[in-house]
Structures are given as C-alpha cells and as structure tokens.
C-alpha positions as CSV (number, residue, x, y, z in Angstrom):
1,X,74.3,-25.8,-101.9
2,X,73.2,-24.0,-105.1
3,X,74.8,-20.7,-106.0
4,X,71.5,-19.0,-105.3
5,X,71.2,-20.5,-101.8
6,X,74.8,-19.6,-101.0
7,X,74.1,-16.0,-102.1
8,X,70.9,-15.9,-100.0
9,X,72.6,-17.3,-97.0
10,X,75.3,-14.6,-97.0
11,X,72.6,-11.9,-97.5
12,X,70.6,-13.4,-94.7
13,X,73.5,-12.9,-92.3
14,X,74.5,-9.5,-93.6
15,X,71.1,-7.7,-93.8
16,X,69.5,-5.7,-92.4
17,X,72.4,-5.6,-90.0
18,X,75.3,-8.0,-89.6
19,X,74.6,-11.1,-87.6
20,X,71.5,-12.7,-86.2
21,X,71.3,-11.3,-82.6
22,X,70.8,-8.0,-80.8
23,X,70.6,-7.0,-77.1
24,X,67.3,-5.6,-75.8
25,X,66.5,-3.5,-72.7
26,X,63.8,-5.3,-70.6
27,X,63.1,-2.5,-68.1
28,X,62.2,1.2,-68.3
29,X,65.1,3.5,-69.1
30,X,63.3,6.8,-70.0
31,X,63.7,9.0,-67.0
32,X,66.5,10.1,-64.7
33,X,64.8,8.0,-62.0
34,X,64.9,5.0,-64.2
35,X,68.6,5.5,-64.8
36,X,69.3,5.9,-61.1
37,X,67.5,2.6,-60.4
38,X,69.2,0.8,-63.3
39,X,72.7,1.9,-62.5
40,X,74.1,4.2,-59.8
41,X,73.0,4.5,-57.0
42,X,70.1,2.0,-57.2
43,X,72.1,-0.9,-58.5
44,X,73.9,-1.1,-55.2
45,X,70.9,-2.8,-53.6
46,X,70.8,-5.9,-55.7
47,X,74.6,-6.1,-55.5
48,X,74.4,-6.2,-51.7
49,X,71.6,-8.8,-51.9
50,X,73.6,-11.1,-54.1
51,X,76.7,-10.7,-52.0
52,X,74.7,-11.8,-49.0
53,X,72.9,-14.6,-50.9
54,X,74.2,-15.7,-54.3
55,X,70.9,-17.4,-55.2
56,X,69.5,-13.8,-55.4
57,X,71.3,-13.5,-58.7
58,X,68.4,-15.5,-60.1
59,X,66.0,-13.0,-58.7
60,X,67.7,-9.7,-59.7
61,X,69.7,-10.6,-62.9
62,X,69.2,-12.3,-66.2
63,X,71.2,-15.3,-65.0
64,X,68.2,-17.7,-64.6
65,X,67.3,-17.4,-68.3
66,X,70.7,-17.0,-69.8
67,X,72.7,-19.8,-71.6
68,X,76.2,-19.4,-72.8
69,X,76.9,-21.1,-76.2
70,X,80.6,-21.9,-76.2
71,X,82.9,-23.3,-78.9
72,X,86.4,-23.3,-80.1
73,X,85.4,-24.1,-83.6
74,X,87.4,-27.4,-83.8
75,X,84.4,-29.3,-85.3
76,X,82.1,-26.9,-87.1
77,X,79.1,-28.7,-88.5
78,X,80.5,-31.0,-91.2
79,X,83.2,-28.4,-92.1
80,X,85.9,-29.5,-89.6
81,X,88.4,-27.4,-87.6
82,X,88.0,-23.9,-89.1
83,X,88.8,-22.0,-85.9
84,X,86.8,-20.2,-83.2
85,X,86.0,-17.0,-85.2
86,X,84.6,-19.0,-88.1
87,X,82.3,-20.8,-85.7
88,X,80.6,-17.6,-84.7
89,X,77.7,-17.7,-87.3
90,X,76.8,-21.2,-86.0
91,X,76.9,-20.1,-82.4
92,X,74.8,-17.1,-83.1
93,X,72.4,-19.4,-84.9
94,X,72.2,-21.6,-81.9
95,X,71.4,-18.6,-79.7
96,X,68.6,-17.7,-82.2
97,X,67.1,-21.1,-81.9
98,X,67.2,-21.0,-78.1
99,X,65.2,-17.7,-78.2
100,X,62.8,-18.7,-81.1
101,X,61.8,-22.1,-79.6
102,X,62.0,-21.7,-75.9
103,X,62.4,-18.0,-75.1
104,X,65.8,-18.7,-73.6
105,X,68.3,-15.8,-73.8
106,X,71.7,-16.8,-75.1
107,X,75.1,-15.3,-75.7
108,X,77.7,-17.0,-78.0
109,X,81.3,-17.1,-76.8
110,X,84.1,-18.3,-79.1
111,X,87.3,-19.5,-77.3
112,X,90.4,-19.2,-79.4
113,X,92.2,-22.3,-78.0
114,X,92.7,-26.0,-78.6
115,X,94.1,-26.6,-75.2
116,X,91.7,-28.5,-72.9
117,X,93.0,-26.8,-69.7
118,X,92.6,-23.3,-71.2
119,X,89.1,-24.0,-72.4
120,X,88.0,-25.5,-69.1
121,X,89.5,-22.7,-67.1
122,X,87.9,-20.1,-69.4
123,X,84.5,-21.5,-68.9
124,X,84.9,-22.0,-65.2
125,X,85.8,-18.3,-64.8
126,X,82.7,-17.1,-66.6
127,X,80.2,-19.7,-65.5
128,X,78.7,-17.5,-62.8
129,X,77.3,-15.3,-65.6
130,X,74.9,-18.1,-66.8
131,X,72.1,-20.4,-65.8
132,X,73.5,-23.1,-68.1
133,X,76.2,-23.6,-70.7
134,X,75.8,-25.3,-74.1
135,X,79.1,-26.6,-75.5
136,X,79.1,-26.8,-79.2
137,X,81.3,-27.9,-82.1
138,X,84.2,-29.1,-80.0
139,X,85.9,-32.1,-81.5
140,X,86.3,-35.6,-79.9
141,X,87.9,-36.8,-77.8
142,X,88.7,-33.4,-76.2
143,X,84.9,-32.7,-75.9
144,X,84.5,-35.6,-73.5
145,X,87.2,-34.4,-71.1
146,X,86.1,-30.8,-71.3
147,X,82.5,-31.6,-70.5
148,X,83.4,-34.0,-67.7
149,X,85.6,-31.6,-65.9
150,X,83.1,-28.7,-66.2
151,X,80.3,-30.8,-64.9
152,X,82.5,-31.6,-61.9
153,X,83.5,-28.0,-61.2
154,X,80.4,-26.0,-62.1
155,X,77.1,-25.9,-60.3
156,X,75.0,-25.1,-63.4
157,X,74.0,-27.5,-66.3
158,X,76.8,-28.2,-68.7
159,X,75.6,-29.8,-71.9
160,X,77.6,-30.7,-75.1
161,X,74.7,-30.7,-77.6
162,X,76.7,-32.5,-80.4
163,X,76.7,-35.4,-78.0
164,X,73.6,-35.3,-76.0
165,X,71.2,-33.4,-78.2
166,X,71.8,-35.7,-81.1
167,X,71.5,-38.7,-78.8
168,X,68.2,-37.6,-77.3
169,X,66.5,-37.0,-80.7
170,X,68.1,-40.2,-82.1
171,X,66.7,-42.3,-79.3
172,X,63.3,-40.7,-79.6
173,X,63.1,-41.5,-83.3
174,X,64.7,-45.0,-82.8
175,X,62.1,-46.0,-80.2
176,X,59.3,-45.2,-82.6
177,X,61.0,-46.8,-85.6
178,X,61.5,-50.0,-83.7
179,X,57.9,-50.0,-82.6
180,X,56.6,-49.5,-86.1
181,X,58.9,-52.3,-87.4
182,X,57.8,-54.7,-84.7
183,X,61.3,-54.9,-83.1
184,X,62.3,-54.6,-79.5
185,X,65.1,-52.4,-78.4
186,X,66.4,-55.2,-76.1
187,X,67.0,-57.6,-79.0
188,X,67.8,-55.2,-81.9
189,X,71.2,-55.4,-83.4
190,X,72.7,-52.0,-84.3
191,X,75.7,-51.1,-86.5
192,X,77.0,-47.6,-85.7
193,X,79.3,-46.1,-88.4
194,X,81.2,-43.4,-86.7
195,X,82.9,-43.2,-83.3
196,X,83.0,-39.6,-82.5
197,X,81.2,-37.6,-79.8
198,X,77.7,-38.0,-81.3
199,X,78.1,-41.7,-82.0
200,X,79.4,-42.6,-78.6
201,X,76.7,-40.5,-76.8
202,X,73.9,-42.0,-79.0
203,X,75.1,-45.5,-78.2
204,X,75.3,-44.7,-74.5
205,X,71.8,-43.3,-74.4
206,X,70.4,-46.2,-76.4
207,X,71.9,-48.6,-73.8
208,X,70.3,-46.5,-71.1
209,X,67.0,-46.9,-73.0
210,X,67.3,-50.7,-73.1
211,X,69.6,-51.7,-75.9
212,X,72.2,-54.3,-75.1
213,X,75.8,-53.1,-75.4
214,X,76.8,-56.4,-76.9
215,X,74.3,-55.9,-79.7
216,X,76.1,-52.7,-80.8
217,X,78.9,-52.9,-83.3
218,X,80.8,-49.6,-83.8
219,X,83.1,-48.7,-86.6
220,X,85.6,-45.9,-87.1
221,X,87.8,-45.1,-90.1
222,X,89.9,-48.3,-89.5
223,X,86.9,-50.6,-89.3
224,X,85.1,-52.5,-86.5
225,X,86.2,-51.6,-82.9
226,X,86.7,-54.9,-81.3
227,X,88.3,-56.1,-78.1
228,X,92.1,-56.3,-78.4
229,X,92.3,-53.8,-81.3
230,X,95.3,-51.5,-80.9
231,X,95.1,-47.7,-80.9
232,X,91.6,-47.4,-79.6
233,X,91.1,-44.6,-77.1
234,X,89.2,-45.0,-73.9
235,X,85.9,-43.6,-75.3
236,X,85.8,-45.9,-78.3
237,X,86.9,-48.8,-76.1
238,X,83.6,-48.5,-74.2
239,X,81.9,-50.0,-77.3
240,X,84.6,-52.5,-78.3
241,X,82.7,-55.7,-79.4
242,X,83.7,-59.3,-78.8
243,X,83.1,-60.2,-82.4
244,X,85.8,-62.4,-83.9
245,X,84.5,-62.2,-87.5
246,X,83.3,-58.8,-88.4
247,X,86.0,-56.3,-89.3
248,X,84.4,-54.3,-92.1
249,X,81.1,-52.6,-92.6
250,X,80.1,-55.2,-95.1
251,X,80.7,-57.9,-92.6
252,X,79.1,-56.1,-89.7
253,X,75.9,-55.0,-91.5
254,X,74.8,-58.4,-92.5
255,X,71.7,-59.3,-90.5
256,X,71.6,-56.0,-88.6
257,X,68.3,-54.5,-87.6
258,X,69.6,-50.9,-87.4
259,X,72.2,-48.8,-89.1
260,X,73.2,-45.5,-87.4
261,X,75.4,-43.3,-89.5
262,X,77.3,-40.4,-88.0
263,X,80.2,-40.4,-90.4
264,X,80.2,-39.1,-93.9
265,X,78.3,-39.2,-97.3
266,X,77.7,-42.3,-99.3
267,X,79.3,-44.7,-96.8
268,X,76.5,-47.3,-97.0
269,X,75.9,-49.0,-100.3
270,X,72.8,-50.5,-101.7
271,X,74.4,-54.0,-101.7
272,X,75.2,-53.6,-98.0
273,X,71.6,-52.5,-97.2
274,X,70.2,-55.5,-99.0
275,X,72.0,-57.8,-96.5
276,X,70.3,-56.3,-93.4
277,X,67.5,-58.0,-91.5
278,X,63.8,-57.7,-92.5
279,X,62.3,-54.3,-91.9
280,X,65.6,-52.5,-91.3
281,X,66.0,-49.0,-89.8
282,X,68.4,-46.5,-91.3
283,X,69.4,-43.4,-89.5
284,X,71.8,-41.8,-92.0
285,X,72.7,-38.6,-90.1
286,X,75.7,-37.2,-92.0
287,X,75.0,-33.6,-93.1
288,X,74.4,-32.3,-95.6
289,X,74.9,-35.6,-97.5
290,X,73.7,-38.8,-95.7
291,X,75.5,-42.1,-95.6
292,X,72.9,-43.4,-98.1
293,X,70.4,-41.3,-100.0
294,X,66.8,-42.1,-99.1
295,X,65.9,-42.5,-102.8
296,X,68.5,-45.2,-103.2
297,X,67.6,-46.9,-99.9
298,X,63.9,-47.1,-100.8
299,X,64.7,-48.3,-104.3
300,X,66.3,-51.5,-102.9
301,X,64.3,-52.0,-99.7
302,X,60.6,-51.2,-99.6
303,X,60.5,-52.3,-96.0
304,X,63.0,-49.8,-94.7
305,X,62.4,-46.8,-92.3
306,X,64.7,-44.0,-93.2
307,X,65.8,-41.0,-91.2
308,X,68.4,-38.3,-92.1
309,X,69.6,-35.0,-90.7
310,X,68.0,-33.1,-93.6
311,X,64.8,-31.1,-93.6
312,X,63.9,-31.9,-97.2
313,X,63.3,-35.6,-96.3
314,X,60.9,-37.2,-93.9
315,X,62.1,-38.0,-90.4
316,X,64.7,-35.3,-89.8
317,X,66.9,-36.0,-86.8
318,X,67.1,-32.4,-85.7
319,X,68.7,-31.2,-82.4
320,X,66.3,-28.3,-82.3
321,X,63.7,-30.8,-81.1
322,X,65.8,-31.2,-77.9
323,X,68.2,-28.6,-76.7
324,X,65.9,-25.4,-76.4
325,X,63.4,-27.3,-74.4
326,X,65.9,-29.3,-72.3
327,X,67.5,-26.1,-71.1
328,X,64.1,-24.5,-70.6
329,X,63.1,-27.3,-68.2
330,X,66.5,-27.3,-66.5
331,X,66.5,-23.5,-66.0
332,X,62.9,-23.5,-64.7
333,X,63.9,-25.7,-61.7
334,X,67.4,-24.3,-61.4
335,X,68.9,-27.7,-62.1
336,X,72.6,-28.1,-61.2
337,X,73.2,-30.5,-64.0
338,X,71.5,-32.4,-66.9
339,X,71.6,-36.0,-65.9
340,X,70.7,-39.3,-67.6
341,X,67.2,-39.3,-66.1
342,X,66.5,-35.9,-67.7
343,X,67.9,-37.0,-71.1
344,X,65.8,-40.1,-71.2
345,X,62.7,-38.1,-70.1
346,X,63.3,-35.7,-73.0
347,X,63.7,-38.6,-75.4
348,X,60.5,-40.3,-74.3
349,X,58.5,-37.0,-74.4
350,X,59.6,-36.4,-78.0
351,X,58.9,-40.0,-78.9
352,X,55.4,-39.9,-77.4
353,X,54.4,-36.6,-79.1
354,X,55.0,-38.1,-82.5
355,X,52.2,-40.6,-81.8
356,X,49.6,-37.9,-81.2
357,X,47.2,-36.3,-83.7
358,X,49.0,-33.6,-85.7
359,X,47.8,-30.0,-85.2
360,X,46.5,-28.3,-88.2
361,X,48.9,-25.4,-87.7
362,X,51.8,-27.8,-88.0
363,X,50.4,-29.3,-91.2
364,X,49.9,-25.8,-92.6
365,X,53.5,-24.8,-91.6
366,X,54.8,-27.8,-93.7
367,X,52.9,-27.2,-96.9
368,X,49.5,-28.4,-96.0
369,X,50.1,-32.0,-96.6
370,X,48.6,-34.2,-93.9
371,X,50.8,-36.8,-92.2
372,X,50.4,-39.2,-89.4
373,X,52.5,-41.5,-87.2
374,X,54.2,-44.1,-89.4
375,X,57.3,-44.9,-91.4
376,X,57.6,-41.3,-92.8
377,X,56.7,-39.6,-89.5
378,X,58.5,-41.0,-86.5
379,X,59.8,-37.7,-85.0
380,X,57.7,-34.6,-84.3
381,X,58.2,-31.5,-86.5
382,X,60.3,-28.7,-84.9
383,X,57.5,-26.2,-85.4
384,X,55.0,-28.3,-83.2
385,X,54.2,-25.8,-80.4
386,X,53.5,-28.7,-78.0
387,X,57.2,-29.5,-77.8
388,X,57.9,-26.7,-75.4
389,X,55.7,-27.8,-72.5
390,X,56.0,-31.5,-73.2
391,X,59.8,-31.8,-73.3
392,X,60.6,-29.0,-70.9
393,X,58.0,-30.3,-68.5
394,X,59.4,-33.8,-68.7
395,X,62.9,-32.6,-68.1
396,X,61.9,-30.4,-65.2
397,X,60.0,-33.2,-63.5
398,X,62.9,-35.6,-64.0
399,X,65.3,-33.0,-62.5
400,X,63.0,-32.7,-59.4
401,X,62.6,-36.5,-59.1
402,X,66.3,-37.2,-59.4
403,X,67.3,-34.6,-56.8
404,X,69.2,-32.1,-59.0
405,X,66.6,-29.3,-58.9
406,X,67.1,-26.3,-56.5
407,X,63.5,-25.1,-56.6
408,X,60.1,-26.7,-56.7
409,X,58.4,-27.7,-59.9
410,X,56.5,-24.8,-61.5
411,X,52.7,-25.2,-61.7
412,X,52.8,-25.1,-65.5
413,X,54.6,-28.5,-65.5
414,X,52.4,-30.3,-63.0
415,X,50.3,-33.0,-64.5
C-alpha cells in the first residue's frame, strides 16, 4: 500500500470513534414501563418461555439473526500468525460486511489460543448465543479439525469462510470461465498451487461440481503432491495424484487448462503460462499480490481469462459475494448446518447472475463503464443488489430440500 493509503486506513479505523461497530437498541427504552418490560420484572416471561421451549429463543432474542465471527488470528489475511488481538480489525470488518450486505447482526470474538481442544470447547460453550458461527483466519490443518468437531457438536451452522466462502465464489467464476472458453468441467485439467484450507476446499467443491479428482494436480511448498510422497498430511493426501512425471510447477502446468493459485505473489512465470493449453484460465488469488500479474499474463497470452483477489482488476474472487447471503439464507430457515447442497446452490446462483443484464445502478457504482458477461466479467459485482435474494434464496431452498431446515421456506424465497 502507498503511504497515503496506510494513513487513510488507520484514520478510517480510528475516527470518528475507534473500530467499525456499535450496539444499537432495537426496542423502546424511554419510559419506566419500557424498562420494566426490557429488564425486571418483564424479562422473566421470555426467560420462562425459552426454558420451556428452547426454540423460543429465536422468537424472543436476537439469536436468529446473530452470527459469531470467531478467530484465533493464526492466519490473518496474507499476514500470517499475528495473534488473536491483531485479528480484531479483520473480524470487525467481517461483521461490518454481514450487516452491510445481508442485514445480519454479527459479533466478533477473538480466542487467544492455538490449542484445538481449547478453541473447540470455547465455541461449544458460547454457541447457544448465536444462530450461526463464521470461523475466520484459523490456519490449516487445525481449521479442518476445529470445523469438523464443531459441526458434529453444535446444532447451528458452522462455516469456515476461508475454506468454503473462497470455494463457492471460485467455483461460480470457474463455471463461467470454462463456459466462455468452451471447456467442460468434466474434462478440464487443473493445477492448484497451494495446499492450505482454501485450496483443499476449492478442490473439493470443484469435484462436487463435476471436475474429476484425477484431473487435479495440487502443489505445496515441496512440489507436486503425489501418491507415495512422504510427509503429506491427511488433508493434502486427499488430492495426491498418480502422476509419475510431474514434480514441479513447470512440469505440472504444461498442457493444463486451469491454474488456481492460493499461494503467494509471482509464483507463476510467463514462460510457464505459455505452455498451458489453448484458452487457459488463471485464477491468481494470492492477496494483495497475485501469483502472476494480469498485465504480464495478458501480454503473453491474449486468449487467457484472468481472475484475481483484487478489486482493481476485472473478475475479483471476493468472498463477500458469498458469506453474507449464505448465512442470510441459512438463518432464514434455521438451518442446522451448511451442507454441500447449500454451497453448490450458492455457487450456481452467483454464476447464473453474472450472465444476466447488468443493472444501471451497478454500472454507476463502478464508474459508469458498461460491462457484460465475457472474459472480463465472469463474476457479479459485490454491489449488485440482486445477490441478496438470489443467493440467500438458493441456499434456503437447498437447506429445505436437503432436510437441514427447521422451519418452512419464507415466501420471499419461493419461486
């Protein structure tokens, strides 16, 4: 970032009051009667009701519209393990996005521990407070175990956004990029550089969407993950390939249709890109600096579709296209979990929206330049107001259809 942007970012978080969130009162609190209803003695009535029927917590408290954003700060953005307190600005920002895009109330909770058992038990003990929990910036492989155990023990949606939010938006964009390039997901060959939480979750959801696991070659810092390689954990081993030749990125990328980067800056060279198949697809999602800069990629391949994690380039793979609306849909039907059917429904809803005519208000919000479905517009813009009902509705319907919803589908989502 420039010095000016750094200064502006600090000022943004400090003024007019520290932080990005506040607590608002949603009922009257002006008279003595108001206070007697809000607290003693009136509050005893909803207490008794909830004690008799726990589901009444959704009727008489904020629970049904409240998400906990929880982190231990072990993998903050691209900054690494800087601790739980340092993660607080990010978690507050996540809560801001929940409210701004889907009117979901959210509280950030920073857990000062790197112990899996402590983190799991902490979340279990406070889970009744929330309608859902968004895990954030917890490093792999611990994040997999933490999420798995919490899904098993909690009766509300548990969602690690670094895994699933990234995967949902990636699949949405990938489906459209493959369509534009005239390639099928069933036959496409993909090289994934990175083997952390996002990479594994993206690969899993791509397989669920139709990609063949044997067509995915995944690399970590030591190179290609292949069957028989020593020191590979159980999560990476899921994508160990039978290849007997490819051991490096240079060898793996030759003839590949798709490159998915979830690693670090400048990891894909122009020479490597040149060896990819005709009409290649590059998702270079390292932030803030992608695995290959779009300017470089387009200078060596004029047939490439390019996506990054940055807002100053076309085709931003941005989690905000997913998580606010996914939780909105899950909360609106009191889903007990966010399952594969709901994730795929979200991905297809995002993908389909990109093919529709762009609203003028969206064009105006992005500088007035018209754009349409094509190589530089494969993913909707975050400020498209249609995302709320389209994605939330798809998620809610999938929850009902897959049997994880506790209440009927609201009329607003019926089609």
